[in-house]
C-alpha positions in Angstrom: -3.6 -57.5 29.7 -0.7 -59.5 28.7 2.0 -57.4 27.0 3.4 -58.5 23.5 6.5 -60.7 23.6 9.1 -59.6 20.9 12.2 -61.8 20.1 15.2 -59.6 19.2 18.0 -61.2 17.5 21.3 -59.5 18.1 19.7 -57.7 20.8 23.1 -56.8 22.7 24.6 -55.2 19.7 24.7 -51.5 18.9 21.5 -51.3 17.0 19.9 -54.0 18.9 20.3 -52.5 22.3 18.8 -49.4 21.0 15.7 -51.3 19.8 15.3 -53.3 23.0 15.4 -50.2 25.1 12.5 -48.8 23.0 10.6 -52.0 23.4 11.0 -52.1 27.2 9.9 -48.3 27.3 6.6 -49.6 25.9 6.7 -52.2 28.7 6.6 -55.0 26.2 8.3 -58.4 27.0 11.6 -58.9 25.3 13.7 -62.1 24.6 17.1 -61.6 23.2 18.6 -64.3 21.2 22.5 -63.9 21.2 25.5 -66.1 21.6 26.6 -64.5 25.0 24.8 -62.6 27.6 25.6 -58.8 28.5 25.4 -56.9 31.7 24.8 -53.7 29.6 20.9 -54.3 29.8 18.9 -55.6 32.7 15.1 -55.3 33.2 12.4 -57.4 34.7 10.8 -57.7 31.3 14.0 -58.8 29.7 14.9 -62.5 29.1 18.1 -63.9 27.5 18.0 -67.0 25.1 21.6 -68.1 24.4 22.3 -69.6 21.1 23.3 -69.3 17.4 20.7 -68.6 14.9 22.3 -70.9 12.5 21.1 -73.9 15.0 17.5 -74.6 14.0 16.6 -76.1 17.4 18.0 -73.1 19.3 15.8 -70.8 17.0 12.7 -72.9 17.6 12.9 -72.6 21.3 13.6 -68.8 21.1 10.7 -67.9 18.9 8.2 -70.0 21.2 5.4 -67.8 22.6 6.6 -64.8 20.8 4.3 -62.4 19.0 6.9 -60.4 17.0 10.4 -61.0 15.7 12.9 -58.3 15.1 15.9 -59.8 13.3 19.0 -57.7 13.7 21.7 -60.3 14.0 24.1 -60.8 11.1 27.6 -61.6 10.1 29.0 -58.2 9.1 32.2 -56.7 7.7 33.7 -57.1 4.3 36.0 -59.9 5.0 36.1 -63.6 6.0 35.0 -67.0 4.9 31.9 -66.9 2.6 30.7 -70.1 4.5 30.5 -67.9 7.8 28.4 -65.3 5.9 26.1 -68.0 4.4 25.6 -69.9 7.8 24.6 -66.5 9.7 23.0 -64.4 7.1 21.2 -66.8 5.0 20.6 -70.1 6.9 20.1 -68.4 10.1 17.4 -65.9 8.5 15.7 -69.1 7.0 15.8 -70.9 10.3 14.1 -67.8 12.0 11.6 -67.4 9.3 10.6 -71.0 9.4 10.4 -71.2 13.3 8.3 -67.9 13.2 5.5 -69.2 11.1 5.4 -72.5 12.9 5.0 -70.3 16.1 2.4 -68.1 14.6 4.4 -64.9 15.0 2.4 -62.0 13.9 5.1 -59.6 12.4 8.8 -60.2 11.3 11.0 -56.9 10.9 14.3 -57.8 9.3 17.4 -55.5 9.4 18.8 -55.5 5.9 21.3 -53.2 4.3 21.5 -50.8 1.1 24.5 -53.1 0.2 21.7 -55.5 -1.1 21.7 -53.3 -4.3 25.3 -53.0 -4.6 26.7 -52.9 -8.2 29.8 -50.9 -8.1 28.2 -47.8 -9.2 27.0 -44.5 -7.7 23.4 -44.1 -6.1 21.8 -40.7 -6.4 18.4 -40.6 -4.9 17.5 -44.1 -5.9 14.4 -45.8 -4.5 13.1 -49.3 -3.8 12.6 -50.2 -7.4 16.3 -50.9 -7.8 17.1 -54.4 -8.6 19.4 -56.5 -6.4 23.0 -56.2 -6.9 25.5 -57.7 -9.1 29.3 -57.8 -9.3 29.6 -58.5 -5.7 32.8 -57.7 -4.0 32.3 -59.8 -1.0 30.1 -62.3 0.7 28.3 -59.8 3.1 26.2 -58.0 0.4 25.4 -61.1 -1.5 24.2 -63.0 1.6 22.3 -60.1 3.0 20.6 -59.8 -0.5 19.6 -63.5 -0.4 18.3 -63.2 3.2 16.3 -60.2 2.4 14.6 -62.0 -0.6 13.7 -64.9 1.7 12.1 -62.6 4.2 10.0 -60.6 1.5 8.9 -64.0 -0.1 7.7 -65.1 3.1 5.0 -62.4 3.4 1.4 -63.7 4.1 -1.6 -62.0 5.3 -1.2 -63.6 8.7 2.6 -63.4 8.7 3.6 -59.8 8.0 7.1 -59.2 7.1 9.2 -56.0 6.0 13.1 -55.2 5.6 14.7 -52.1 6.4 17.9 -50.8 4.8 19.5 -48.3 7.1 22.7 -46.7 5.7 25.8 -46.1 7.9 24.5 -46.4 11.3 26.3 -44.1 14.0 25.9 -42.6 17.4 26.9 -42.8 20.8 28.4 -46.1 21.7 29.1 -47.0 18.0 31.9 -49.7 18.2 32.2 -49.9 14.4 32.5 -47.1 12.0 33.8 -44.3 14.2 36.5 -46.1 16.2 37.9 -47.4 13.0 38.0 -43.9 11.4 39.7 -42.4 14.6 42.2 -45.1 14.8 43.3 -44.7 11.3 43.4 -40.9 11.7 45.6 -41.3 14.8 48.0 -43.7 12.9 48.2 -41.2 9.9 46.6 -43.7 7.6 43.3 -42.0 6.5 43.0 -41.0 3.0 40.3 -39.1 0.9 39.5 -41.7 -1.9 38.6 -40.1 -5.2 37.5 -36.5 -5.5 36.1 -36.1 -2.0 32.8 -34.6 -2.8 30.8 -37.7 -2.7 27.4 -37.5 -0.9 26.3 -40.6 1.4 23.4 -41.2 3.5 24.0 -41.6 7.3 21.6 -42.9 10.0 21.7 -42.1 13.6 21.2 -45.1 15.6 18.0 -43.8 17.3 16.7 -43.1 13.8 17.3 -46.7 13.0 15.9 -48.1 16.3 12.8 -46.1 16.0 12.2 -47.1 12.4 12.2 -50.7 13.6 9.3 -50.1 15.9 7.5 -48.0 13.3 7.8 -50.9 11.0 6.4 -53.3 13.4 3.4 -50.9 14.0 3.0 -50.4 10.3 2.8 -54.2 9.9 0.2 -54.4 12.6 -1.9 -51.7 10.9 -1.8 -53.7 7.7 0.9 -51.6 5.9 4.2 -52.4 4.8 3.8 -56.1 4.3 6.4 -57.7 1.9 8.2 -54.4 1.4 11.7 -53.3 1.7 12.5 -49.7 2.8 15.8 -47.4 2.7 16.3 -45.7 5.9 18.4 -42.7 6.6 18.3 -39.1 8.1 16.8 -38.0 5.0 19.4 -35.7 3.9 22.6 -36.9 2.5 25.9 -35.5 3.7 29.4 -34.9 2.0 31.2 -37.8 3.4 34.7 -36.3 3.9 33.2 -33.1 5.7 31.2 -35.4 7.9 34.4 -37.4 8.8 36.3 -34.2 9.2 33.7 -32.8 11.8 34.2 -36.0 13.8 38.0 -35.6 13.7 37.9 -32.0 14.7 35.7 -32.8 17.6 38.0 -35.4 18.7 40.9 -33.1 18.5 42.5 -34.5 15.5 43.6 -32.7 12.2 41.3 -33.0 9.2 42.2 -35.6 6.6 43.6 -33.8 3.5 45.8 -36.4 1.7 44.1 -38.0 -1.3 44.3 -41.0 -3.3 42.4 -41.9 -6.6 39.8 -44.4 -6.6 41.7 -46.5 -9.2 44.8 -46.6 -7.2 43.0 -47.5 -4.0 41.0 -50.3 -5.9 44.2 -51.7 -7.2 46.0 -51.8 -3.9 42.8 -53.3 -2.3 42.9 -56.2 -4.9 46.5 -56.9 -4.1 45.9 -56.9 -0.4 43.0 -59.3 -0.9 44.9 -61.5 -3.0 47.8 -61.5 -0.3 45.3 -62.0 2.5 43.7 -65.0 0.6 46.9 -66.7 0.0 48.1 -66.2 3.6 44.6 -67.4 4.8 44.5 -64.3 7.2 41.1 -63.8 9.0 41.5 -60.3 9.9 40.3 -57.5 7.4 42.9 -56.1 5.2 43.8 -52.4 5.6 41.7 -51.7 2.3 39.2 -53.8 0.3 37.6 -53.2 -3.1 34.2 -52.8 -1.6 35.3 -50.2 1.0 37.2 -48.3 -1.7 34.3 -47.9 -3.8 31.9 -47.2 -1.0 34.1 -44.3 0.4 34.7 -42.7 -3.2 31.1 -42.8 -4.7 27.8 -41.2 -4.0 25.4 -43.4 -2.1 22.3 -41.8 -1.0 18.7 -43.0 -1.5 15.2 -41.8 -1.7 13.5 -42.5 1.7 9.9 -41.2 0.9 8.6 -44.6 1.0 9.6 -45.1 4.6 8.4 -41.7 5.4 5.0 -42.4 3.9 4.4 -45.9 5.2 6.4 -46.0 8.5 6.5 -42.5 9.6 10.4 -42.3 9.3 11.8 -39.1 10.6 15.2 -38.3 12.0 15.5 -38.7 15.8 18.2 -36.0 15.9 19.5 -33.1 13.5 22.5 -34.7 11.9 25.3 -32.2 12.4 24.4 -31.2 15.9 24.3 -34.8 17.1 27.6 -35.5 15.2 29.2 -32.4 17.0 28.1 -33.4 20.3 29.3 -37.0 19.8 32.6 -35.9 18.4 33.3 -33.7 21.3 32.9 -36.6 23.7 35.5 -38.4 21.9 38.2 -35.9 22.3 41.5 -37.5 23.7 42.3 -36.2 27.3 
């Protein structure tokens, strides 16, 4: 019996690799669409398709003969030309949806983000009834919201789709969140923004990866079609306690210096203005979006994902964090 073939966009990224490894463990055929190949993943059932999701012809070829699509690729970050976010996050997603429908793909799982509901306010146990955001402080959240809306609008009985919103993905091999925190701490530039007691959701990469396969299975079982789900470990953490456990494990002192949200926001506004005038492409040391995210509560109700997908944490949060942190200690 022929094994299903799954196209994974961004399959060589942090989350993408974790998803691909789980698909290969099922002995499913996997095709990765990415700009460049990687030697980190090699398997007889793995196929690489070079290209950019903003190119319709490339996407058409990548989707051919696939049964399922897991769309992870995105333009992330909080700084850069809006046109780049538009091209990858919106145009790329729409290309993939159109090609998938023409190829008679059965299921389409889209990696979204809680940032699609960003409105500058705190979230405490909010669920998927939240409206899409407003008062965007960057192109990432806005374009991801439009991409998610396009995905959910494409749902049909014979083309089943859902969107997952994992919050703050971390774990072994994280190239994004933890390295930036550690780098700033080593430079003495890390500050607590606000009162320092804000609760946030976090998601271990293994939890997030498993959720994508659970979503695919749910769609095959006639559940979850046309729906979006918040994804996390299921228990929010005090953000700055979480960061300080990381710092301690890495052999660094805890962050204790503080700055108010209003001050951080004002500084970030000035930096963004200067960066725009100078047309600098690298991210400023602080942005308004990051200032708000680091200062306010951001945790969500994941009961819908637990009920419909079988979401559960792959590891206990604090023990996994301490184990990872110890591996980062400077020798």
